N, CA, C and O atoms as CSV, one atom per row, in Angstrom:
chain,resi,resn,atom,element,x,y,z
A,1,MET,N,N,0.878,-1.095,-0.257
A,1,MET,CA,C,-0.236,0.137,0.099
A,1,MET,C,C,0.804,0.865,0.293
A,1,MET,O,O,1.710,0.800,1.124
A,2,SER,N,N,0.478,1.893,-0.957
A,2,SER,CA,C,1.632,3.286,-1.111
A,2,SER,C,C,1.115,4.855,-0.319
A,2,SER,O,O,-0.041,4.995,0.082
A,3,GLY,N,N,1.955,5.730,-0.214
A,3,GLY,CA,C,1.664,6.473,0.311
A,3,GLY,C,C,0.206,7.201,0.342
A,3,GLY,O,O,-0.418,7.726,1.263
A,4,LEU,N,N,-0.121,6.992,-1.233
A,4,LEU,CA,C,-0.770,7.814,-1.886
A,4,LEU,C,C,-2.399,7.268,-1.690
A,4,LEU,O,O,-3.453,7.903,-1.727
A,5,ASP,N,N,-2.170,6.060,-1.504
A,5,ASP,CA,C,-3.126,5.101,-0.453
A,5,ASP,C,C,-4.236,5.478,0.765
A,5,ASP,O,O,-5.440,5.674,0.931
A,6,ILE,N,N,-2.635,5.428,1.677
A,6,ILE,CA,C,-3.081,5.504,2.999
A,6,ILE,C,C,-3.894,7.374,3.037
A,6,ILE,O,O,-4.846,7.608,3.781
A,7,PHE,N,N,-3.366,8.313,2.241
A,7,PHE,CA,C,-3.846,9.457,2.104
A,7,PHE,C,C,-5.471,9.537,1.472
A,7,PHE,O,O,-6.099,10.574,1.683
A,8,ALA,N,N,-5.985,8.651,0.860
A,8,ALA,CA,C,-6.801,8.685,-0.047
A,8,ALA,C,C,-8.081,8.071,1.071
A,8,ALA,O,O,-9.224,8.527,1.118
A,9,ILE,N,N,-7.319,6.465,2.276
A,9,ILE,CA,C,-8.404,6.470,2.869
A,9,ILE,C,C,-8.435,7.278,4.176
A,9,ILE,O,O,-9.375,7.076,4.945
A,10,PHE,N,N,-7.293,8.359,4.558
A,10,PHE,CA,C,-7.616,9.022,5.410
A,10,PHE,C,C,-8.581,10.157,5.034
A,10,PHE,O,O,-9.154,10.770,5.935
A,11,VAL,N,N,-8.802,10.488,3.645
A,11,VAL,CA,C,-9.392,11.574,3.223
A,11,VAL,C,C,-10.779,11.014,3.209
A,11,VAL,O,O,-11.560,11.645,3.922
A,12,LEU,N,N,-11.452,9.632,2.356
A,12,LEU,CA,C,-12.199,9.417,2.925
A,12,LEU,C,C,-13.278,9.639,4.279
A,12,LEU,O,O,-14.465,9.911,4.460
A,13,LEU,N,N,-11.460,9.193,5.477
A,13,LEU,CA,C,-12.269,8.860,6.435
A,13,LEU,C,C,-13.159,10.221,6.893
A,13,LEU,O,O,-14.316,10.199,7.314
A,14,ILE,N,N,-12.255,11.489,6.685
A,14,ILE,CA,C,-13.046,12.296,7.100
A,14,ILE,C,C,-13.801,13.192,6.567
A,14,ILE,O,O,-14.332,14.224,6.978
A,15,LEU,N,N,-13.755,12.458,5.271
A,15,LEU,CA,C,-15.379,12.770,4.378
A,15,LEU,C,C,-16.293,12.036,4.681
A,15,LEU,O,O,-17.408,12.350,4.263
A,16,LEU,N,N,-16.125,10.587,5.656
A,16,LEU,CA,C,-17.598,10.397,6.327
A,16,LEU,C,C,-18.180,10.894,7.384
A,16,LEU,O,O,-19.335,11.262,7.600
A,17,ILE,N,N,-16.580,10.829,8.444
A,17,ILE,CA,C,-17.215,11.653,9.950
A,17,ILE,C,C,-17.858,12.947,9.358
A,17,ILE,O,O,-18.901,13.415,9.814
A,18,ALA,N,N,-17.159,13.507,8.293
A,18,ALA,CA,C,-17.933,15.307,7.937
A,18,ALA,C,C,-19.359,15.050,7.749
A,18,ALA,O,O,-20.097,15.857,8.315
A,19,ILE,N,N,-19.895,14.150,7.113
A,19,ILE,CA,C,-20.928,13.955,6.750
A,19,ILE,C,C,-21.864,13.243,8.062
A,19,ILE,O,O,-23.093,13.256,7.989
A,20,LEU,N,N,-21.302,12.759,9.000
A,20,LEU,CA,C,-22.614,12.392,9.497
A,20,LEU,C,C,-22.450,13.503,10.770
A,20,LEU,O,O,-23.196,13.462,11.748
A,21,GLY,N,N,-21.628,14.260,10.651
A,21,GLY,CA,C,-21.446,14.962,11.917
A,21,GLY,C,C,-22.478,16.378,11.297
A,21,GLY,O,O,-23.093,17.135,12.049
A,22,ILE,N,N,-22.466,16.480,9.761
A,22,ILE,CA,C,-23.395,17.447,9.228
A,22,ILE,C,C,-24.849,16.652,9.352
A,22,ILE,O,O,-25.776,17.453,9.470
A,23,TRP,N,N,-25.200,15.464,9.353
A,23,TRP,CA,C,-26.659,14.942,9.396
A,23,TRP,C,C,-27.057,14.792,10.894
A,23,TRP,O,O,-28.185,14.617,11.356
A,24,ILE,N,N,-26.289,14.862,11.313
A,24,ILE,CA,C,-26.903,14.972,13.238
A,24,ILE,C,C,-26.854,16.106,13.559
A,24,ILE,O,O,-27.612,16.215,14.523
A,25,VAL,N,N,-26.072,17.762,13.157
A,25,VAL,CA,C,-26.634,18.702,13.368
A,25,VAL,C,C,-27.755,19.318,12.708
A,25,VAL,O,O,-28.270,20.355,13.126
A,26,LEU,N,N,-28.276,18.484,11.327
A,26,LEU,CA,C,-29.492,18.655,10.255
A,26,LEU,C,C,-30.450,18.461,11.154
A,26,LEU,O,O,-31.279,19.269,11.574
A,27,ALA,N,N,-30.185,16.608,11.603
A,27,ALA,CA,C,-31.353,16.194,12.506
A,27,ALA,C,C,-31.678,16.763,13.896
A,27,ALA,O,O,-32.812,16.411,14.222
A,28,MET,N,N,-31.126,17.457,14.751
A,28,MET,CA,C,-31.190,18.062,15.627
A,28,MET,C,C,-31.485,19.585,15.413
A,28,MET,O,O,-31.528,20.277,16.430
A,29,LEU,N,N,-31.714,20.244,14.069
A,29,LEU,CA,C,-31.753,21.485,14.575
A,29,LEU,C,C,-33.087,21.709,14.755
A,29,LEU,O,O,-33.182,22.088,15.922
A,30,PRO,N,N,-34.281,21.686,14.207
A,30,PRO,CA,C,-35.846,21.377,14.727
A,30,PRO,C,C,-36.118,21.243,15.901
A,30,PRO,O,O,-36.496,22.246,16.507
A,31,GLY,N,N,-36.038,20.262,16.440
A,31,GLY,CA,C,-35.579,20.437,18.237
A,31,GLY,C,C,-35.520,21.572,18.517
A,31,GLY,O,O,-36.411,22.322,18.917
A,32,LYS,N,N,-34.094,21.821,18.253
A,32,LYS,CA,C,-33.022,22.962,18.674
A,32,LYS,C,C,-34.047,24.452,18.747
A,32,LYS,O,O,-34.360,24.973,19.818
A,33,ILE,N,N,-34.543,25.069,17.159
A,33,ILE,CA,C,-34.882,25.973,17.284
A,33,ILE,C,C,-36.108,25.875,17.847
A,33,ILE,O,O,-36.286,26.792,18.649
A,34,ALA,N,N,-37.064,25.103,17.750
A,34,ALA,CA,C,-38.280,25.235,18.553
A,34,ALA,C,C,-38.147,24.755,20.071
A,34,ALA,O,O,-39.212,24.393,20.570
A,35,LYS,N,N,-37.116,24.697,20.816
A,35,LYS,CA,C,-36.623,24.768,22.305
A,35,LYS,C,C,-36.386,26.458,22.322
A,35,LYS,O,O,-37.141,27.190,22.962
A,36,ASP,N,N,-35.442,26.883,21.672
A,36,ASP,CA,C,-35.474,27.987,21.587
A,36,ASP,C,C,-36.206,28.813,21.693
A,36,ASP,O,O,-35.995,29.694,22.526
A,37,ARG,N,N,-37.226,28.830,20.967
A,37,ARG,CA,C,-38.314,29.491,21.043
A,37,ARG,C,C,-39.622,29.173,21.497
A,37,ARG,O,O,-40.753,29.150,21.012
A,38,ASN,N,N,-38.990,28.892,22.789
A,38,ASN,CA,C,-40.240,27.970,23.512
A,38,ASN,C,C,-41.455,27.437,22.898
A,38,ASN,O,O,-42.514,27.767,23.432
A,39,HIS,N,N,-41.495,26.715,21.931
A,39,HIS,CA,C,-42.606,25.845,21.044
A,39,HIS,C,C,-43.054,25.126,22.355
A,39,HIS,O,O,-42.203,24.889,23.212
A,40,PRO,N,N,-44.615,24.701,22.582
A,40,PRO,CA,C,-44.969,23.976,23.051
A,40,PRO,C,C,-44.889,22.680,22.939
A,40,PRO,O,O,-44.656,21.861,23.828
A,41,GLN,N,N,-45.035,22.554,22.125
A,41,GLN,CA,C,-44.683,20.724,21.118
A,41,GLN,C,C,-43.241,20.854,20.703
A,41,GLN,O,O,-43.106,20.702,19.489
A,42,ALA,N,N,-42.344,21.046,21.230
A,42,ALA,CA,C,-41.039,21.199,21.008
A,42,ALA,C,C,-40.217,19.736,21.308
A,42,ALA,O,O,-39.287,19.329,20.611
A,43,GLU,N,N,-40.662,19.176,22.268
A,43,GLU,CA,C,-40.405,17.870,22.394
A,43,GLU,C,C,-40.853,16.724,20.761
A,43,GLU,O,O,-40.325,15.701,20.325
A,44,ALA,N,N,-41.837,17.415,20.364
A,44,ALA,CA,C,-42.734,16.416,19.097
A,44,ALA,C,C,-41.990,16.809,18.190
A,44,ALA,O,O,-41.645,15.946,17.384
A,45,ILE,N,N,-41.497,18.169,17.993
A,45,ILE,CA,C,-40.449,18.314,17.228
A,45,ILE,C,C,-39.363,17.859,17.054
A,45,ILE,O,O,-38.992,17.495,15.938
A,46,ASN,N,N,-38.671,17.788,18.048
A,46,ASN,CA,C,-37.444,16.858,18.029
A,46,ASN,C,C,-37.303,15.415,17.862
A,46,ASN,O,O,-36.294,14.780,17.556
A,47,VAL,N,N,-38.479,15.006,18.114
A,47,VAL,CA,C,-38.411,13.642,17.594
A,47,VAL,C,C,-38.906,13.441,16.305
A,47,VAL,O,O,-38.409,12.483,15.712
A,48,GLY,N,N,-40.099,14.354,15.473
A,48,GLY,CA,C,-40.371,14.160,13.957
A,48,GLY,C,C,-38.420,14.807,13.906
A,48,GLY,O,O,-37.751,13.933,13.355
A,49,GLY,N,N,-37.744,15.744,14.234
A,49,GLY,CA,C,-36.507,15.902,13.442
A,49,GLY,C,C,-35.826,14.943,12.877
A,49,GLY,O,O,-35.229,14.901,11.801
A,50,TRP,N,N,-36.060,13.744,14.178
A,50,TRP,CA,C,-34.422,12.607,14.012
A,50,TRP,C,C,-35.612,12.220,13.185
A,50,TRP,O,O,-35.270,12.508,12.038
A,51,LEU,N,N,-36.945,11.674,13.141
A,51,LEU,CA,C,-37.424,10.243,12.365
A,51,LEU,C,C,-37.270,11.190,10.952
A,51,LEU,O,O,-37.293,10.424,9.988
A,52,GLY,N,N,-37.124,12.571,10.534
A,52,GLY,CA,C,-37.444,12.696,9.670
A,52,GLY,C,C,-35.705,12.957,8.970
A,52,GLY,O,O,-35.568,13.627,7.946
A,53,ALA,N,N,-34.688,12.430,9.573
A,53,ALA,CA,C,-33.533,12.293,9.299
A,53,ALA,C,C,-32.927,11.001,9.289
A,53,ALA,O,O,-31.844,10.722,8.774
A,54,LEU,N,N,-33.973,9.963,10.105
A,54,LEU,CA,C,-33.498,8.598,9.635
A,54,LEU,C,C,-34.578,7.979,8.257
A,54,LEU,O,O,-34.612,6.790,7.942
A,55,LEU,N,N,-35.433,9.116,7.544
A,55,LEU,CA,C,-36.247,8.735,6.657
A,55,LEU,C,C,-35.476,9.171,5.480
A,55,LEU,O,O,-35.895,9.134,4.323
A,56,GLY,N,N,-34.184,9.635,5.903
A,56,GLY,CA,C,-33.586,10.325,4.546
A,56,GLY,C,C,-34.174,11.469,3.997
A,56,GLY,O,O,-34.410,11.551,2.791
A,57,GLY,N,N,-34.543,12.762,5.159
A,57,GLY,CA,C,-35.040,14.008,4.671
A,57,GLY,C,C,-36.078,14.013,4.536
A,57,GLY,O,O,-36.394,15.203,4.537
A,58,VAL,N,N,-37.235,13.210,4.356
A,58,VAL,CA,C,-38.520,12.913,3.831
A,58,VAL,C,C,-39.489,14.055,4.378
A,58,VAL,O,O,-40.008,14.883,3.630
A,59,LEU,N,N,-39.658,14.021,5.598
A,59,LEU,CA,C,-40.200,14.533,6.375
A,59,LEU,C,C,-39.541,15.671,6.814
A,59,LEU,O,O,-40.292,16.645,6.772
A,60,TRP,N,N,-38.372,15.938,7.238
A,60,TRP,CA,C,-37.907,16.656,7.777
A,60,TRP,C,C,-38.014,18.777,7.650
A,60,TRP,O,O,-37.828,19.574,8.569
A,61,PRO,N,N,-38.235,18.965,6.737
A,61,PRO,CA,C,-38.505,20.140,5.902
A,61,PRO,C,C,-40.473,20.748,6.828
A,61,PRO,O,O,-40.980,21.805,7.205
A,62,ILE,N,N,-40.783,19.604,6.783
A,62,ILE,CA,C,-42.164,19.771,7.638
A,62,ILE,C,C,-42.301,20.164,8.955
A,62,ILE,O,O,-43.052,20.987,9.479
A,63,PHE,N,N,-40.895,18.963,9.688
A,63,PHE,CA,C,-40.405,19.512,11.228
A,63,PHE,C,C,-39.485,20.987,11.031
A,63,PHE,O,O,-39.607,21.518,12.135
A,64,LEU,N,N,-39.014,21.491,10.558
A,64,LEU,CA,C,-38.744,22.642,10.272
A,64,LEU,C,C,-39.586,23.632,10.177
A,64,LEU,O,O,-39.641,24.521,11.026
A,65,ILE,N,N,-40.345,23.586,9.116
A,65,ILE,CA,C,-41.550,24.791,9.328
A,65,ILE,C,C,-42.282,25.180,10.737
A,65,ILE,O,O,-42.628,26.247,11.244
A,66,TRP,N,N,-42.362,23.633,11.179
A,66,TRP,CA,C,-43.304,23.540,12.176
A,66,TRP,C,C,-42.838,24.081,13.604
A,66,TRP,O,O,-43.582,24.531,14.476
A,67,ALA,N,N,-40.941,23.893,13.682
A,67,ALA,CA,C,-40.846,24.638,14.295
A,67,ALA,C,C,-40.137,26.003,14.298
A,67,ALA,O,O,-39.201,26.368,15.009
A,68,PHE,N,N,-40.913,26.788,13.172
A,68,PHE,CA,C,-40.719,28.564,13.131
A,68,PHE,C,C,-42.177,28.546,13.377
A,68,PHE,O,O,-42.325,29.721,13.715
A,69,THR,N,N,-43.200,28.087,13.431
A,69,THR,CA,C,-44.930,28.001,13.406
A,69,THR,C,C,-44.910,28.767,15.149
A,69,THR,O,O,-44.314,28.390,16.158
A,70,LYS,N,N,-45.867,30.003,14.912
A,70,LYS,CA,C,-46.312,30.298,16.359
A,70,LYS,C,C,-47.566,29.719,16.681
A,70,LYS,O,O,-48.506,29.891,15.905
A,71,PRO,N,N,-47.769,28.778,18.151
A,71,PRO,CA,C,-49.113,28.325,18.249
A,71,PRO,C,C,-50.274,28.977,18.143
A,71,PRO,O,O,-50.082,30.059,17.587
A,72,LEU,N,N,-51.844,28.734,18.542
A,72,LEU,CA,C,-52.316,29.796,18.368
A,72,LEU,C,C,-52.658,29.339,19.654
A,72,LEU,O,O,-52.584,28.196,20.104
A,73,ARG,N,N,-53.102,30.543,20.270
A,73,ARG,CA,C,-53.848,30.216,21.735
A,73,ARG,C,C,-55.396,30.587,22.167
A,73,ARG,O,O,-55.650,31.732,22.541
A,74,VAL,N,N,-56.125,29.868,22.122
A,74,VAL,CA,C,-57.275,30.059,22.397
A,74,VAL,C,C,-57.379,30.079,23.844
A,74,VAL,O,O,-56.914,29.239,24.615
A,75,ASP,N,N,-58.134,31.281,24.177
A,75,ASP,CA,C,-58.905,31.557,25.615
A,75,ASP,C,C,-59.708,30.742,25.743
A,75,ASP,O,O,-60.515,30.833,24.818
A,76,THR,N,N,-59.927,30.012,26.366
A,76,THR,CA,C,-61.435,29.342,26.705
A,76,THR,C,C,-61.858,29.806,27.928
A,76,THR,O,O,-62.825,30.555,27.785
A,77,GLY,N,N,-61.587,29.690,28.855
A,77,GLY,CA,C,-62.098,30.519,30.389
A,77,GLY,C,C,-62.174,32.651,30.621
A,77,GLY,O,O,-61.643,33.304,31.519
A,78,SER,N,N,-62.978,33.142,29.503
A,78,SER,CA,C,-62.713,34.159,29.808
A,78,SER,C,C,-64.436,34.478,29.994
A,78,SER,O,O,-64.792,35.487,30.604
A,79,ALA,N,N,-65.320,33.635,29.481
A,79,ALA,CA,C,-66.591,33.781,29.758
A,79,ALA,C,C,-67.166,33.870,31.025
A,79,ALA,O,O,-66.877,32.970,31.815
A,80,SER,N,N,-68.078,34.950,31.472
A,80,SER,CA,C,-68.272,34.845,33.041
A,80,SER,C,C,-69.876,33.646,32.700
A,80,SER,O,O,-70.448,33.269,31.677
A,81,ALA,N,N,-70.079,33.402,34.235
A,81,ALA,CA,C,-71.781,33.239,34.274
A,81,ALA,C,C,-72.488,33.302,33.872
A,81,ALA,O,O,-72.915,32.395,33.157
A,82,GLY,N,N,-73.202,34.617,34.090
A,82,GLY,CA,C,-73.765,35.274,33.221
A,82,GLY,C,C,-74.120,35.309,31.935
A,82,GLY,O,O,-75.229,35.276,31.402
A,83,GLU,N,N,-72.483,35.417,31.281
A,83,GLU,CA,C,-72.759,35.352,29.633
A,83,GLU,C,C,-72.597,34.398,29.162
A,83,GLU,O,O,-72.561,34.415,27.931
A,84,LEU,N,N,-72.390,32.888,29.963
A,84,LEU,CA,C,-73.136,31.222,29.955
A,84,LEU,C,C,-74.278,31.416,29.599
A,84,LEU,O,O,-74.647,30.729,28.646
A,85,GLN,N,N,-75.169,32.294,30.133
A,85,GLN,CA,C,-76.385,31.574,30.768
A,85,GLN,C,C,-77.317,32.562,29.508
A,85,GLN,O,O,-78.426,32.361,29.011
A,86,ASP,N,N,-76.162,33.823,29.259
A,86,ASP,CA,C,-77.209,34.647,28.309
A,86,ASP,C,C,-76.808,33.667,27.043
A,86,ASP,O,O,-77.589,32.726,26.898
A,87,LEU,N,N,-75.921,33.722,26.280
A,87,LEU,CA,C,-75.843,32.408,25.843
A,87,LEU,C,C,-76.118,31.021,25.218
A,87,LEU,O,O,-75.684,30.526,24.178
A,88,ARG,N,N,-76.964,30.538,26.153
A,88,ARG,CA,C,-77.778,29.379,26.653
A,88,ARG,C,C,-79.428,29.972,25.840
A,88,ARG,O,O,-80.226,29.559,24.999
A,89,ASP,N,N,-79.243,31.168,26.736
A,89,ASP,CA,C,-80.734,31.716,26.701
A,89,ASP,C,C,-80.817,31.431,25.190
A,89,ASP,O,O,-81.520,30.548,24.699
A,90,LYS,N,N,-79.848,32.462,24.357
A,90,LYS,CA,C,-80.457,32.906,22.734
A,90,LYS,C,C,-79.776,31.400,21.839
A,90,LYS,O,O,-79.415,31.623,20.684
A,91,ILE,N,N,-79.626,30.036,22.330
A,91,ILE,CA,C,-79.703,28.961,22.024
A,91,ILE,C,C,-81.159,28.857,22.055
A,91,ILE,O,O,-81.895,29.092,21.097
A,92,ASP,N,N,-81.563,28.451,23.345
A,92,ASP,CA,C,-82.674,28.090,23.677
A,92,ASP,C,C,-83.674,28.868,22.465
A,92,ASP,O,O,-84.133,28.486,21.389
A,93,ARG,N,N,-83.741,30.034,23.170
A,93,ARG,CA,C,-84.279,30.966,21.437
A,93,ARG,C,C,-84.564,30.472,20.468
A,93,ARG,O,O,-85.695,30.203,20.065
A,94,LEU,N,N,-83.101,30.206,19.743
A,94,LEU,CA,C,-83.078,29.902,18.890
A,94,LEU,C,C,-83.904,28.795,17.790
A,94,LEU,O,O,-84.558,28.675,16.753
A,95,GLU,N,N,-83.263,28.109,18.985
A,95,GLU,CA,C,-83.980,26.287,18.413
A,95,GLU,C,C,-85.806,26.445,18.802
A,95,GLU,O,O,-86.541,25.660,18.203
A,96,ALA,N,N,-86.451,27.441,19.779
A,96,ALA,CA,C,-87.672,27.447,19.865
A,96,ALA,C,C,-87.976,27.647,18.227
A,96,ALA,O,O,-88.821,27.070,17.543
A,97,SER,N,N,-86.821,28.842,17.765
A,97,SER,CA,C,-88.322,29.399,16.633
A,97,SER,C,C,-87.863,28.966,15.515
A,97,SER,O,O,-88.433,29.336,14.489
A,98,GLN,N,N,-86.558,27.950,15.418
A,98,GLN,CA,C,-86.526,26.571,14.358
A,98,GLN,C,C,-87.585,25.686,14.291
A,98,GLN,O,O,-88.162,25.487,13.222
A,99,ALA,N,N,-87.962,25.032,15.502
A,99,ALA,CA,C,-89.089,24.390,15.791
A,99,ALA,C,C,-90.262,25.053,15.369
A,99,ALA,O,O,-90.771,24.549,14.368
A,100,ALA,N,N,-90.893,26.129,15.886
A,100,ALA,CA,C,-91.409,26.959,15.627
A,100,ALA,C,C,-91.804,27.012,13.634
A,100,ALA,O,O,-92.966,26.886,13.248
A,101,GLU,N,N,-90.915,27.163,12.879
A,101,GLU,CA,C,-91.196,27.060,12.031
A,101,GLU,C,C,-90.961,25.953,11.113
A,101,GLU,O,O,-91.529,26.019,10.023
A,102,ARG,N,N,-90.290,25.041,11.342
A,102,ARG,CA,C,-91.016,23.344,10.999
A,102,ARG,C,C,-92.043,23.041,11.464
A,102,ARG,O,O,-92.893,22.551,10.721
A,103,GLY,N,N,-92.275,23.204,12.665
A,103,GLY,CA,C,-94.015,23.343,12.971
A,103,GLY,C,C,-95.027,24.092,12.191
A,103,GLY,O,O,-96.220,23.988,12.473
A,104,SER,N,N,-94.601,24.854,11.211
A,104,SER,CA,C,-95.680,26.143,10.215
A,104,SER,C,C,-95.494,25.480,9.106
A,104,SER,O,O,-96.427,25.470,8.303
A,105,LYS,N,N,-94.594,24.961,8.870
A,105,LYS,CA,C,-94.186,24.601,7.030
A,105,LYS,C,C,-94.813,23.196,6.796
A,105,LYS,O,O,-94.978,22.708,5.677
A,106,SER,N,N,-95.167,22.561,8.049
A,106,SER,CA,C,-95.875,21.116,7.569
A,106,SER,C,C,-97.448,21.291,7.844
A,106,SER,O,O,-98.226,20.374,7.583
């Protein structure tokens, strides 16, 4: 084995290590971005990033985009008891008017 063969093997090993390192960094990227942005589904995005990397990058862009999205916050506890009762009364009136319309059409 000549010196050129040893140099070629050395270069190939360095390239393989570099490719593996880049693959690991890209697999971690969506999860790291989600964690840094305090995304509520950061763990799911992290798992998805690794899954996408294992599947050859097919789903990886979806998880990267998901890491950048801002989840919607729905406030469900802001209605008071009086407001809820008003809504129930409106629903009852609408149901009664719908029943009256059906009765008058037949």
